[in-house]
N, C-alpha and C positions, 0 to 999 in steps of 0.2 A: 605459598602464593601470596601476593600482595593483598592485604586485607581490603583495600579500597576497591579492588577489582573482583573480589571473590563473589560478591552478590551476583555479578553477571554470569559467572560459571554456574552458580546454583540455580539461577532462574532458567538458564538454557537447558540444564539437565532436567529440571522439573517440567518444562514445556514439552521436552521430548517424551517423557514418561506419560504425560497426559495425552499427547497426540497418538502415542502407540497403544493407549488403552491400559497401560500398566497401573495408572491411577484413574479408575473409571469415573465417569460422570455420576454424581450422587454419592460417591465414596469420599472418605476422609483423606486429607493430606497428612503426611507425617507431621508429628508435632515439632515445635521449634527445637525442643531439646534433642529429639531424634535427628533432626537435620544438622544441628550443631555438632553432634557426635560424628555423623556420616562425613561431613565436609570439613571437620576439624576447624570449625568457625565459631566465632562469638555470636551472640544474638543479633548484633547490629547488621551484618551482611545477610543473615537469614531473614530478618524482618524486611530488609530492603528488597530481597528477591521475592518474598511473598507479596509485598506491596505492588511490585511490578506486575505480577500475575493477576492480582486483584484488579489493578487498573486496566488490564487487557480483557477483563471479563472471564478469565479462565477459572478463577476460584472466588468463593465468597466466605463470609463468616469472619471471625477474628474477634478482637476485644474480649479475650478470655475464653473464647470458644475455638475449638479446632477448625481450621479452614476446611471447606468442602469443595470438591471439583464441580464446577457449574457447566463447563462446556469444553469441547476439544478445539474450539475455534478462537484464535487470538485476534483481537480487534485493534484497529488503529484509527484514532479520531480523524475524520475528514477536516475537522476544524483546524488541525495542524497540517500545514502544507508540506507534506513529505513526498518524496519520489517513491515509485513502486519498489526500487532497489532498497531504499532505506527502510521502508515498511517491512519488506521481507527479512532483512537482516535483524530488525528489532524483534521479530518473532522466531528467530532461530532457523530460518529457511535460507536457502541459497538462491539468490535471484540470477536471472540470465536473460538474454535477449538475442534474437536473430533478426537483423535488419533486412527487410524485404525490398525497400526502395527509399531513396531520399533525393530531393532535387528542388530546384527553384522553378516556380510557375505561378500561373494565375489561379487564384482560389475560386471555388464555387460561390454562388450568392450567399449561402448561409454562413460560410466561413468569413467572407468579406464583411458581412454585416456584423458578425460577432467581434471581429478585430477592428471594426470602424475604419476600413480601408477605402480609398478612393478608387474609382475605375482606373484600371491600368496598373495598380499596385500588385507586386508579387509577394509570395510567401515562400518560406522554406518548409516543405511538407515531407513527412516521413511516415512510413508504416513499419512497425516492428512487432514481432511475435515475442511476448514476454513469457518467461519460464519461471517455475518454482521447482527447485531440486531437479532441474532438467526436463520437467514435464510442461506441456503447453498450458498456460493459464489465462492469457488475455491477448487480444489483438489491439494494438495501439495505433491510432491514426491521429497525428498531431501536425498542426500548422503553427509556425512562428512568424511574427513580423520579421522582415529581412534584417533589420538592425540587430536583432537578437539571434535569429536562426543561422545567420552566416557563420557564426562561431562553430557550428556543427558540421560544416561541409568538409572539413579536413581532419575529422576525428573518427576513430574506429568506434562506432556506436555500439558494437557488440561487446565492448570491454569497459565502457564507462557509464556512469549515471548521468543522464542529460542534465538534470537539475543541478547536480553537484558541479558539473563542468561549466554550466552557464553561470552559476553563482561565483565560481572562481574567475570567470570572465567579466564579472561586474553586473550581470543582469539583476534587475530589481524585481524578482518574483516574490511578491509579498502577500497577495490575497488571491483566493480562488472561489468561484461560485460553481457548485456542482448540481447537475440535473440528472436524475436517475429514472430509468424506465427499463422495459424489457423489449427486446427485438428478436426476430427470427434470424437464425444463422443463414447468411447467403452462401453460395457455393464456395467462395474464397475463405470466409470465416470458418466454415465447416471443415474445409481441408486443413487449414492451419491449426485449428484447435482439436481436431480429431473427434468431431461430433457429427451427428447426422444433419444433413441440410434441413433447415426449418426448425431445428432445436432452439429452445428459448435461451437467450443470452442476457446477462445483466449488463446494461449499457450505462456508463457514466460519461456524461458530457461536461467538460471542465473548461471554464474561462479563467485564465490566470492573468492577474493584473499587477501593476506596480503599486507602490505605496500611495501614489496620487491617483490611482484608478485608470491608468492607461493600459489598454489590453495588449498583452504580449503573446499569449498562446491560446489556441482553441484545440481541444482534444476530444476525440470520440473513442473511448476505450470499451471494449466488449469482453466481458469475463465469462468463462465457463461457469454455469450455475452451481456445479459441484465443487468449485474452488472458492468462490467469493459470494458473500451475501451482505446485506446492510441492515442494521438496526438503528432506530432512533430513540434516544433516551431524553426525556425532558422532565423538568420540575416546575413548580409554580413560581420559583424565584430565580430561574436561570434560563438562558437560551437553550434550545434543543441541541443536543450533542449527537451528531450522526457518525457512526463508525462503520468501517469496512471490516468484514469478517472473512477469515480464511476457513473454508469448509473442507474437511477431510472425509 
């Protein structure tokens, strides 16, 4: 295997073992020398793989100490504007989606205000059920300004990443503001996610903007609480880093 890509294989394998409980929380990781032997690798790719798991919050330790498993949940910083699909792929899961509806229409007052639209302006609105490894994970309700969203009207949204497609089309999705709270599952959310009506859901409301601050997207995403959680890490010398977690 090409040495430059070997760290990805090692990281994916170790993530799978942690998620399956083969490397339990609180237990030690294999040593670097053990991993080098197992994967026929030099220390470089092994250390890269361990660094990736450490950045995701899965393991801790290092600097002369054997790494220890901290969590079964891989995290992705909200500070990095990544799509659901890209996040899932980064943590070794298979993303999927089932489009429920898409069309052009007038937004409600909250969406119009968020996107700074005038009376009479339309949006491209869609609803998708997002999947992880084929299982329901999140209901996504997204509205785009028409200058951006019209690029989605002739695309099979069940087979593409919206953000990747829009980036290829030239959309300047540069910055996002996230608001998080909990809401009760309404009848439609409950049916799509396979939970009881009234069950708590983690809601992320996201306003995505251009590099000059122009609003392009407003999204209301509702996660199953057994699939995603959020932690916030801050220090005295840095801005808070908020991360999305995958709960198994």
